[in-house]
DRENDO-1510 file (C-alpha; in Angstrom, 1 decimal, always signed):
<recs>
REC; n; res; u; v; w
REC; 1; MET; +138.6; +116.2; -31.7 .
REC; 2; SER; +135.7; +117.6; -29.7 .
REC; 3; THR; +135.0; +121.3; -29.5 .
REC; 4; GLU; +135.8; +121.1; -25.8 .
REC; 5; GLU; +139.2; +119.6; -26.7 .
REC; 6; LYS; +139.8; +122.3; -29.3 .
REC; 7; ILE; +139.0; +125.0; -26.7 .
REC; 8; ALA; +141.3; +123.4; -24.1 .
REC; 9; MET; +144.1; +123.3; -26.8 .
REC; 10; TRP; +143.5; +126.9; -27.6 .
REC; 11; PHE; +144.0; +127.9; -24.0 .
REC; 12; SER; +147.2; +125.9; -23.8 .
REC; 13; GLN; +148.5; +127.3; -27.1 .
REC; 14; LYS; +147.9; +130.9; -25.7 .
REC; 15; GLY; +149.6; +130.1; -22.4 .
REC; 16; LEU; +146.3; +130.6; -20.5 .
REC; 17; ASP; +146.2; +127.1; -19.1 .
REC; 18; LYS; +148.3; +127.9; -16.0 .
REC; 19; LYS; +146.7; +127.8; -12.6 .
REC; 20; GLU; +148.2; +131.2; -11.7 .
REC; 21; ASN; +145.8; +132.7; -14.2 .
REC; 22; ARG; +142.7; +131.4; -12.4 .
REC; 23; PHE; +141.6; +134.7; -11.0 .
REC; 24; LYS; +141.9; +136.4; -14.3 .
REC; 25; GLN; +139.9; +133.6; -15.9 .
REC; 26; LEU; +137.3; +133.8; -13.2 .
REC; 27; ALA; +137.0; +137.5; -13.9 .
REC; 28; LYS; +136.6; +136.7; -17.6 .
REC; 29; THR; +133.8; +134.3; -16.8 .
REC; 30; THR; +132.1; +137.0; -14.8 .
REC; 31; GLU; +132.4; +139.4; -17.7 .
REC; 32; GLU; +130.9; +136.9; -20.1 .
REC; 33; LEU; +128.0; +136.2; -17.6 .
REC; 34; GLY; +127.3; +140.0; -17.6 .
REC; 35; GLU; +127.1; +139.9; -21.4 .
REC; 36; LEU; +124.8; +136.9; -21.2 .
REC; 37; ALA; +122.6; +138.7; -18.7 .
REC; 38; GLU; +122.5; +141.8; -21.0 .
REC; 39; CYS; +121.4; +139.6; -23.8 .
REC; 40; VAL; +118.6; +138.1; -21.7 .
REC; 41; VAL; +117.5; +141.4; -20.3 .
REC; 42; LYS; +117.4; +143.1; -23.7 .
REC; 43; ASP; +115.6; +140.0; -25.2 .
REC; 44; LYS; +118.1; +139.3; -27.9 .
REC; 45; PRO; +117.5; +135.6; -28.7 .
REC; 46; GLU; +119.6; +135.9; -31.8 .
REC; 47; ASP; +122.7; +136.4; -29.6 .
REC; 48; LEU; +121.8; +133.9; -26.9 .
REC; 49; ALA; +123.7; +130.9; -28.2 .
REC; 50; LEU; +126.9; +132.9; -28.7 .
REC; 51; GLU; +126.7; +134.4; -25.2 .
REC; 52; ILE; +126.0; +131.0; -23.6 .
REC; 53; GLY; +128.9; +129.6; -25.6 .
REC; 54; ASP; +131.2; +132.4; -24.5 .
REC; 55; VAL; +130.5; +131.5; -20.8 .
REC; 56; ALA; +131.1; +127.8; -21.5 .
REC; 57; VAL; +134.5; +128.7; -23.2 .
REC; 58; THR; +135.6; +130.6; -20.1 .
REC; 59; LEU; +134.5; +127.7; -17.8 .
REC; 60; ILE; +136.4; +125.2; -20.0 .
REC; 61; GLY; +139.4; +127.5; -19.6 .
REC; 62; LEU; +139.0; +127.4; -15.9 .
REC; 63; THR; +138.8; +123.6; -15.8 .
REC; 64; THR; +141.9; +123.4; -18.0 .
REC; 65; GLN; +143.8; +125.5; -15.5 .
REC; 66; PHE; +142.9; +123.1; -12.7 .
REC; 67; GLY; +143.4; +119.9; -14.7 .
REC; 68; LEU; +139.7; +119.1; -14.6 .
REC; 69; ASP; +137.4; +117.7; -17.3 .
REC; 70; TYR; +134.5; +120.0; -18.2 .
REC; 71; ASN; +132.1; +117.1; -18.8 .
REC; 72; ASP; +133.1; +115.5; -15.5 .
REC; 73; CYS; +132.2; +118.7; -13.8 .
REC; 74; LEU; +128.8; +118.7; -15.5 .
REC; 75; GLU; +128.3; +115.1; -14.5 .
REC; 76; GLN; +129.1; +115.9; -10.9 .
REC; 77; ALA; +126.6; +118.8; -10.9 .
REC; 78; TYR; +123.9; +116.6; -12.5 .
REC; 79; LYS; +124.4; +113.9; -9.9 .
REC; 80; LYS; +123.9; +116.6; -7.2 .
REC; 81; ILE; +120.8; +118.2; -8.7 .
REC; 82; SER; +119.2; +115.0; -9.8 .
REC; 83; LYS; +118.7; +114.0; -6.1 .
REC; 84; ARG; +117.2; +117.4; -5.0 .
REC; 85; LYS; +113.7; +117.6; -3.7 .
REC; 86; GLY; +111.7; +120.8; -4.0 .
REC; 87; GLN; +109.3; +122.6; -6.1 .
REC; 88; THR; +109.2; +125.4; -8.7 .
REC; 89; LYS; +108.1; +128.7; -7.4 .
REC; 90; GLY; +107.8; +131.8; -9.6 .
REC; 91; GLY; +109.9; +130.1; -12.3 .
REC; 92; VAL; +112.7; +129.1; -9.9 .
REC; 93; PHE; +113.4; +125.7; -8.5 .
REC; 94; VAL; +113.6; +125.9; -4.7 .
REC; 95; LYS; +115.2; +123.1; -2.8 .
REC; 96; SER; +113.2; +121.7; +0.0 .
REC; 97; GLU; +115.8; +122.7; +2.6 .
REC; 98; ASP; +115.8; +126.3; +1.3 .
REC; 99; SER; +112.0; +126.8; +1.5 .
</recs>
């Protein structure tokens, strides 16, 4: 069983896999993003993997609530970004249509 499957099962066992919990789950994702931002701002590389993992866990929870597959979501996002044209400016990729 993959880690993603274990996380989805955990959400289900805790009763957190219901679509009506989606706003609470989104709020949890936002909270975890804040903790990740704090880790980056305070330059704590020792905590980075955990904080990124926490964000991923909350997103897997959200996909579980909507009956989506996390890896399918990643694949869709990759297909979208892989076709983008643009350039990196100041450490940020800027799409051609945004510049």
